[in-house]
N, C-alpha and C positions, 0 to 999 in steps of 0.2 A: 292530482300531480302524478305523472307517469313515473315508471321506474327509472328511465333514462335521465329524466330531469332531476330525480333524487340523487343519482350518481354524480351528475354535474354539480349539484349543490354541495355535495361532500367534498368534491375536488376543489371547488371554489373556496370553501372554508379552509382547506389545507393551505391554499395560497396565502392566507393571512399569516402563516408561520414563515419566518425568514428562510429557514432551511429548505422547505418545500418550494418556496419561490425561487431560490437559487437553483434547486434541483430541476425546476421547470425550464429555466433558461439553459441549463446544461443539456437537458433532453433535446431542446430545440437545436443546440449546437451540434449534438451527436447526429441528429437527423440530417442537418445540412452537410456535415462532413461526410457522412456515409453516402449521401446522394451524389456529392460532387467529387468524391475521392478518385474514382476511376477516370474522371474527365481531366484531372490535373496530373495524374500519375504519368511520369515520362514514359514514352514508348521505348521498349527495349528490343533491339533487333539482334538476331543471331548472325553477327557479321564477324568475319575473320580477315586478318591481314592477307593480302594477295589473293582474295577471293573475288568473284564477279558479283556485282550488285544485281539482285533479282528484280528490283524496281527502283525508280527514281526516288531518291531520299532528299527531303528538304529539312532545313533546320527548324525545330519546333519553337525556337525563341531567338532573341538577339543576344549574342555572347561575344565578349571581347576576346580576340585571339592575341594573347599577350606575347607569345613567342614571335609571331609575325610582326607585331608592333615593335618589339625590341630590335628585330632584324632591320626593319625600315629606319628606325631611329639611329642605329649604328651606321647604316649606309649614309644617312644624312650628316652625321658627325664626321664621317671619313671624307665626305666631299668638301668640307670646309677647309680652305687652305690656311697655312700659317699666317698670322698677322705680324707685319713688320712695321715698326714705328720710326719715323724720321726724327732725329734729335736736332731740331733747328738751332738750338743754342750752341751746338758744336761749331757751326759756321762762324758765328760771331766770335766765339772763343779763339778760333784759329786766326781769324782776321786781326783780332786784337793782339795776338801773339806776334804775328809778322810785323804789324804796325809798330809795336813796341821795340822790336829789333832795329828797324830802320830809324826810329826816333832816338834810340840809345846811341846809334852811330852818329847821328846829327848832333846829339848832345855832346858826344866826345869831341867832335870837330870844334864845337864852340868853346869847350874847355881848353883845348890846345891853342886855339887862336887867342884866348884871353891870356894864357901863359906866355905866348910869344910877345904879346903887346906889353907885358910887364917887364920883359927883359930890356936892359938899357944898352945892350950892345947894338952896334949897327947891323951886325949880321947874327940875328938870333938863331939859336940851334933848334931845329925842328926834330921831334922824336922820330925814330925809325919806324918803318912799317910794322916790324915785329913788336916794337914797344906799344904801338897803337893797338895792335891785335890783342896783346896781353891786357891792356887797359880796358878794351871793349869786352873781353871775356869776363873781366872782373865785375863788370856791370850786369852781366847776364847770369842766368841760372846754369848750374852744372849740367842739367839735362839738355839745355839748348847747346851748350858748349860741346857736349859729347856727340849730339846728333848732327851737328853741322861741321863741315870741313873748314880748315884754315883758309882755303882759297876764298870761301864766302866772306869770312871776316876781313881778309886782306882786301877784297874788292870793296867792301863797305867802308873801311877806314881810308881808302884812297879816293873815294868819291866825295865831291862837294855836297853841301847841304841841298842845293837845287837838284843835283842829280839824284840824291837820296830821296828827295820828295817825289820826283817823277817816278823813280823806281818803285817807291812804296805804293803810289797810286795804281800803277800798272799791275803790280803783284797782287795787291788787295782786290782789285777788280777781277782779275783772273780767278783768284781763289773763290771769291763770292759767286762768280758765274758757275763755277764747277760744283761747289758744295751746296748750292740751293737745290740741286737735283739729288735723287736717291743714290747713295753710294753703298753698295753692299760689300761684304768682305771680299767677294770675288771680283769686284769692279774697282777696287782701290787703285790698282796699277793703271787701268784705263783712264781713271779720273786724273791721275798724276800726269799722264801723257797729254790729256786735254789742256791742262794748265801749261805744260811745256809748249804746246803748239801755240797757245795764245801769246806767250811771252817771247817765242823764238824770233819773231819778226819786228820786235820793238826797235826804237832808235837809240837805245842805250849802248854804251860802249861794250865791247866784248866781255870784259871782266865783270862789269856790273850786271850785264844781261845774264851771264852764266850764274852769278850769285842770285839774281832774282828768280831764275828758273829753279835753282836748288831750294831756295826758300819756298817757292810755290809748291814744289813737289813735297817738301817737308810739311807744309801746312795741310795738304789734302789728306784726310783720314776717312775711315768708315763712319757714316752717319745714319745708317739704317740697321736697326737691331730687332731681333725676334721679341714679340710681346706675348708672354704665356697667358697672362690674365685676360687680355682682349681676345686671344685665340680661343680660350676655354669658354668665354662668354658667348662668342659666336656659335661655337659648337653646341652649347646648351640651348640657345635660341633655335638653332636648326632642329635639334632633337625634339624640342617642345612643339615646334610648328607641325610636326608629323601627327596627323589625326590617328587615333587608335584604330587598329584594324579590327573590324567586327564581322562576325558571321551573322547576317541579318535574318530575322524571322522570315521563313518562307524561301530563303535562298537555297538553291540546289547545291548540295554537297557532292553528290555523285549521281550520275545518270544511269538509267537502266542499261545493263550490259557492260558497264565500264569496270575496269580493274580497280580494286581498292588498294592503292599503294600506301606507303607509310604516311605521307602527308594527309591523304584523305582519311585514313584510319585515325590519325591524331585529331582531326577536326570532328570526326564522329564521336570520339571520346569526350572532346571538349563540350559538345552540345548535349552529352548525356544519352546517346543512342546506342551505346555498347552495353551489353548485358552486365558486364562486370563493373560498370560504373554506376554507383548509386548516388542520388542527389536528394537531399531533404528540403531543398529550397522551395519547390512547388507546394509541399505540404505545410511548410512554415507560412508561406504566403496565404494559403487557403485558411489556415487557423487564424491568422491575423485578420483576414477579411471577415470571417465569421464573428470574431470578437468585436469588430467595428459594428457589424449589423446588430448583434445582440446588445451592445452598449447603447446604440442609438435607440433601440426599442425600449430598453430598460429606462433610459432617461425620459423618453416620451411618456411612459405610463406613470412614472413617479414624480413628474414635475407638474402634471395636470391636477387641478383642484377638483376633486370629486369624492364622493363617498367611497370608503374602502370596499364596500360590498360591490358597488358598480365597477370600480377599478379592477377588482379581481375577476369579475364576470367578463369584462371586456378583454382582459389579458388572456383568459382561458379561451374565449371565443376567437381572439386573434390567433392564438397558437394553433387551434384546430383548423381554421381556414388556411393558415400559412402552410401547415404540414400537408393538408389535403392538396393545395396547389403545387407544392414541391413534388408530391407523389405523382400527380398527373403529369407534371413536367418530366419526371424521371422515366415514367412509362413511355411517353412519346419519344424521349431522347434515345431510348433503347432500340427504337425502330430505325435509327440512323445506320444500322448495319446493312440495311438494304440499299444504301447509297441514294436515298431520296433527299436531295438537297432542300426540298421544300417542306420536309416533314415537321421541322420546328415551328413553322408558321401555323400549324394546326392548334397549337396550345391556346386554350381559352384564357388569354392574359387578363381580360377585363373582369373575369369572374370574381377574383379576390377583391379587387378594388371596389366593385359595385356592392358586394356583400358587406364589406367593412364600412363603406359610405352609408349604406342604409341602416345597418345595425349598430354602428358605433359612432364614427366621426369621419369627416372629410379629410382632415389632416392625416389621420392614420391611414386612410385609403391611399393618399399620395405616397406616404412612406412605404407601404407594402408594394406599391407599383414600382418604386425605385429599387427596392430590394429584390423583387422578382426579376426585374430587368437584368440586374447584376448576376443573379443565379442562372438565369436563362442563357446569358452570354457564355457561361461556363459549361452548362449541361448540354448545350447545342453546339459544341465546338468541333464536332466531327467534320473532317474534311477541310478545316481551316488551319493555317499555320499559327501556332501558339495556343494558349489556353483560353482566349477570349474571342467570341464571335460577336463583334461589335454590331453587325447588321441585325442579328437576332435581338440584342439588347435594345437597340433603337426601336425595333418593331414592337417589342413588348411594352416599352414605356409609353410609346404613342398610343398603342392599342388600349392600354389600361387607363391612362390619364384622360383620353377622349371620352370614354364612358363615364368616368368619375365626374368630370366637369359637366357633361351633359345632364347628369342626374342631380346637379347641385340645387336645382329648384323644382325637381320633379318628384311627385310623391305617390304615383299610382303604378300598379304592376304593369299596366300597358306601356308606361314610359320606360320600363326596363327593356322591353322589346325594341322600342324606338332607340334607346341608348345602344343596344346591341347592334342595331342596323347602322347607326351613326358610326360606331366603332368599326364595323365591317368596311364602311366607306373609307374611313381613315386608314385602315389596314391596306386597302387597295392602293391608295395614293402613296402610302409609305413604301410599299413593295415596288411600285413603279419607280419611285425616287431612288431607292437602293439599287435596283437593277440597272438603271441608267447611269448612276454614279460609278458603279463598278466597271462600266464600259465593256461589259461582256456580251457575248453573242448568245441569244436565247431563241429557241424555236417557238412557234405558236403553241405547241403542246405544253412546253414548259411554262409559258405564260398562263395557260389554262390551269395547270396544277397549282401555281402560286396563287392565282386569283381565287380558285376554289378553296384553298386552305385559308385565305384571308376571310372569305365569307363564312366558312364553317367556324372559324375562331370567334368572329363577332357575334353571329347568331347563336352559336353554341354557348357562349358566355351568358347571354341573356336567358336562354332556356334553362341552363343549370342554375342560374341565380334564382329564377322563379321557382324551380323545383326544390332548391335547398332552403329557401327562406322560411316556409312554414315549419320545416323540421327544426331549424335553428331557433326560430322564435318560440316554438313549443318546448324545445329541450332546455332552453336557457331562460324561459319566461320573459322574453324580451318584447317590449311593446314598441315596435318600430313605427315610423311615420306612415308607412304604407298600411300597416295594420290599423292604425287609428283612422285613416281615411276610409278604409273598408268598414270599420265599425260605425262610422258616421253616416253611412248610406241609409236613407229613410226606409229602404226595402229590407233592412235587417229584421229578422223575425221578432226580436225583442222590441225594437222601436215600433214596429207595426202593432205589436201587442199593446204597447202604451197608447198608441194613437187610437186603436179600436176600443179598448176597454176603459181608458181614462183620458179622453181627449183634452180635458182641462189641464191635467198634469202634463200632457205632451206639450201644450202651448207654454205652460209655465217653464218646462225644461228647456225649451228653445230660447226663451227669454233669458234664463239663467246662463245658458251657454254663451249667448252674445255678450253678456255682462262679464262673465268670468274670463272669457278669452281675451277681451280687450284689456282687462285689469292685469292678467298674467303677462301678456306681452309687454305691458308698460313697465313691469319690474324684472323682465328678462326670464320669467318662468316659461314653462311649456304651455303656450296658449292652446294648441291643438288638443293636448291631453285634457286640459280643463274643459274645453268645449265638449269633447266626447264623453268625459266623465259626467258633465251636466246632463247630457241626453239620458243617461242611465241612472242618475243618482236617486230618482224617486220611483224606480220601477217596482219597488215593494208596495207602492200604493195600488197597483193593479190587483192585489189580493183582495182588497176591500175598497174599491174606488169611491163608493158613495159616502164613505166616512170622511172624505177630504173635501173641503169647501169648494175648491175649483172645479170639482166634478158634479156638484149638486145643482143640476140644471133647473129643477122645479121649485127650488126654495125650501125643500124639506131637509131638515138637518137631523139625522138619527141620533146625534149626541144629545139632543134635547130630551130624549127618553132614557138616557143612560146615566148612571152615576159617574162623577168625574174620574174616579180611579179606573173605571172600565174604559172610558173614552181615552184617557191618557195612555193606557196600555196598548190600545189599538193604534194610536198615532205613533207612539214610540216604536212599535214593532215594525213599522214600514222600513226602517234602516236595516234591521236584521233580516227581514223578509227579502228585501232587495239584494242583500249580500248573498243569501242562499240561492236565489234565482240566477244571479250572475255566475256563481261558482258552478251551479248545475249545468250551465251552458258554456262553461270553460272560458269565460271572458278573462282578460288579463288581470293580474293582481292589482295593478295601478287603478283600474276602473272599480274593482271591488273595494279597494281602500277608500276611494272617494265616497262611494256609497255608504260605507260604514262610518266614516269620519265626518261627513259634512255637517252633522248636528253636534258632534263632539259629546259633551256632557251638559248641554244647555238645559235650561229649565222650561217646562211647558207652563208658562206663567198663567195663561187663561184658566186652565183646568186646576192648577194649583191654588189660585185665589178662589176659584169656585169651591174647591174642597175645603179651604180654610173657613169659608162661610158656614159650611156644614159642620166641620170639626176643627176647631182651632189647634188641636194637637197633631194635625196632619204633618207628617215628615216630608221634608223637601226632596229627599233622595228618591222617593217613589215616583216623583214627577220629573225626574231628570233622565235624559237619554243615557244609555249605558256606555257610550263612547266606542272606541277610544277617541281622544282629542285628535285634532288634525296633526298629522305627522309630516306633511309636505306643504309646500307653498300652494300647490294646486288645490289640495283638499281644503286648506284654510280659505282660499279665495272663493271656491265654489260654495262653501258654507256661508260666507258673508253675502255673496251674490244671491243665494237662495233666500236668505232672510230679507234682504233689501227688496228683491223683486216682489215678494209676497206682501211686504209692508207698504211699499209705494202703491201697489195695485189696490190696496184697501182704502187709500185716500179718496175722499169724495171729490175734492177739487184741488188736485195737486198743483202747486206753484213751484218755481225754481227754489224759492227760499224754504218752503216746507219740505221739499224733497231732500235738499242738502242737509237740513236740520235733522230729518229722520235718519238719513244714512249715517251721519256722524254719531248719532245716538246709538244706533245698532252696533257700529264699530267699537265705540267706547264701552258698551256693555260686554262685547266679546273680550275686549282687553281686560276689563276689570274682573270678569268672571274667570279669567285664566285660560280661555279657550285657545289662545295662540301661543301658549307657553312651550309647547312641545314641537313646534315647527320652527324653521329657521328664518321666519319673516322678521325683518328689522322694523323699527319704528318708522324709519324713513320710507321703507317699502309699504308699510301700512298706510301712511299718508298718501303715497302715490296711488294705491288701490282705492282709497276713499275718494280722491279727486277724480280718478277715472270713472268710478261708478256714478259719481254725481254728474259728470258731463254726459255720460251715456244715458242715464235716466232722464236728464233734462231734455236730451234730444228726442227720446221716445215720447215723453209727455209734453211736447212743445205746444204752444198755443195754436189753436185752429180757428179758421174763419167760421163764424156762426151763420149758416145759410138760413134765409127767411123761410117760414112755413108757407109752402105754396098753396095749401088748401085754404089757410086763413086768408091769404091774399085774394083768392078767387071769390070768397064770400064777401069780402069788403068791396070788391068790384060789383 
């Protein structure tokens, strides 16, 4: 174990403590804030009132101009005219009033006629006109009596009922015709004249016509009145209909060479471009964004079900890759001062995604792709209005996700280059799409710069991934899929050593690899790890190959000449010998663990029973493997598959029934001996492993056609 790996192990152990775990996320947040601080910090210009702008100034963001909005709303309110409402009930009220006057006069006539009829004289005395007027006034209200002249009453009392009826109809009609229209305070006199005009040419007698005209003029009044509530409601609606005046992001506030007047200076202050104007909003926004990123990352790591040791290792690895990516992004973004619009596309966006995908998990790779896209849109915002460069964000996310998805089923280092090439192709297509969507004018040279940056980003991501993988794998002791694939190569020196020095063991290991891989995949364990571990699990036998039966080609067994305790020590030693060989060649810890643990603390029954025959006091512990017992599902499965393969191969005439019976007996012995007590295999998974091994072994030892002996057939002929 190198020094760097030891340091990482110490840091990983610290992450088990809540304080240091929180401190770790705080450090990530500080790194992000420091990297993006200058990119969200509002630009402060040395501008003064009534000075000339040295360059065209655009708004860095969209801001509401409340003062201009209020001015527009006031203008809208002022343009609303007063609302006047017509009181329609006034027309009916005045018509009813005039009608009642005429009807009262008719009623008076009827009373007088009744009185005259009751008088017995031949010449009844009719009341005088003045008496009639007084009696008529007595039937009317004081208001009416005061408002109308005696000439009106006199004309009414002198008219017959028929004349009154005609006069009433004409007067009421004229009043109704005039008062159905709007009559404002200024238009009352004109309305009275219109009534007079309508009644002037009627067929009534002069006195009654004059009375009708007076009554008509008296009836006409103002029917249009100012409505304050309706007026205010219209003004409110007009004000609300005015859209807020906004200074849009990218909008030109002042052009180069123009004088900065008071209005322009006010707008510059509003968008925060004047030096004495300080705004904390961009920093609050940045802190909030960082909190969202860190919260999502924290939730991801602490909702997944994995061993604490692995979770802390993955968290530390994620942090290092993330910080490294932000560091590269920041270095490249600093070159924006040279006004190269294409510089941001050089960023190897697929690097972090591919590393995380290979070393940890695909979901986390997608998460870091999204986070880097957001960070990139901020870090590469030079030359764009506002704090976010959406084109760069889209480019990074397409760049990274294309490589991650391409690697979803690829497990060789060569495929990393292919993924980088695929990412470069996606980069080119993305850049073409973005350039054409912007509808800008680009020269051939500019296209060349952009395309070169896209190719460098894709291929560079692959090259950096390949270069960093061995360092990260060694430093963190990570056994990646690619590493396992490389270790399974038959040309690996240790595998060639087994093949050359212990060919029987090599064949046995290949068979165990097939069995353990299928069994592990059936229960959701790492089948590839089980396969590779099986290849190396018996490498210790290369130290004394002839002492193991699968390598005894000529039928000579050296154990026949050795005491059982000596034979047992040689057989038991192969697990420890194999562990030492693997450690010497720096093979991953997982492979070493399988080699050490595949026998657990099982008993060498053959030599133990042989020793009992010689000495009944023989202790069982001397004939057991030192262990440890299997600590992982893969180690347990490899151990079971190792015993199953050796036992079934020893059968003279294996049948499906005998194979299944033997396998179940081996598994039962392991369970009863407590060999599976320290791993997380459940009884259900043990049953699945047993069934899978039975099916696989039955397939290997299936019935074959017995071909006739050709020599014997020739002799018979």
